N, C-alpha and C positions, 0 to 999 in steps of 0.2 A: 481916477490914483485915490481921487476920496471914496468914489465909488465904492472901491477896491477893499480899502482899507473896513470903510460898514459892514462888506459884506464878508469879509475877515468878523469880522465882531459879530456877527446877527452867528454865525458858525460854530467859536466862539463860549459865546451864552445858551445857544439853543443844546449842547454838546454838554455845557456843564450843568443846566437842566438835567437831561436826560441820565446821567448818572447820579446827579447827586438821588434825583430819584431810587434807583437803584439802590445807592449807599446806603441809602435811606430805607426801603423796605429791609433791609441783610440785616442792616442796627433791625428794629424792630422785631424780624426771626429770635432775635439773640437775647430781646428785652437789657441789651444798652439804648447807650442817651443819644434820642433820637434828635433834626434838624428840624429847631423851631419852625410852622406852617407859615410863618409870616414871611420869611428866607425862600421858600413858594413860588412864595404873591413873587416879589421881590426880582428875584430871577425871571417872573413871567413879566411881570413893570416891562424891566428896561431889556427885552426883548428876547425874551426863552422860551416864549407862553408855548410853542408846536416843542422842543424838547420837553418838559414837564407832562406836554399832552401825550408823547406820544414812549414819553417814560413809562406816565400813568396809565397806559395799554398791554407795553413791553413786563413792568413785573410788578403789573394788579393792584397795585399800590396808589392808597385813597381815596380809590375806584367805593369809596360808597359813604362817601363827605362830598354832601351834598356844596360845603362849598366851591371846592372843588371841580365836582364834574358838570359845575354850572357857571363853577368862574376863572378855571383857565382858559375854556372853547369859548367865554363871548370876550375873553382879553385875547385872546389872537385870534378870532374876529374883526372885534374889532381895531387890532394893529393890521388887518388882513387892510381894513377899506382904510385906514389911516397912507398905509402904504400905495394901494393905488391913489386917495385923492390928492398927494404929494406928486406921485407917477406923472398923475396928469394934466399935474400946474410948471411942474418944474418942466416934463414932457416939452409943452405947447410954447417953454422958456427960449427956448433949443432954435 
């Protein structure tokens, strides 16, 4: 049950990161108020790194900013490594 809740959380946070990238790109084109960059990194750190990364690619947004081009994929890779470590740790407990 807890695992299902966690997967739903990851789905929601990644969709939020993806949508936020597209929404901010639309705002950028219209020269309107923008989402602060720290918000993208907060979403990524909270588990939405894949959604942010896919949003960057889909909407061609933040792809010229080294902090995003390097930072978001690094966060994703570290999260995958952490997940594999935790999965391995809990897998052997069963």
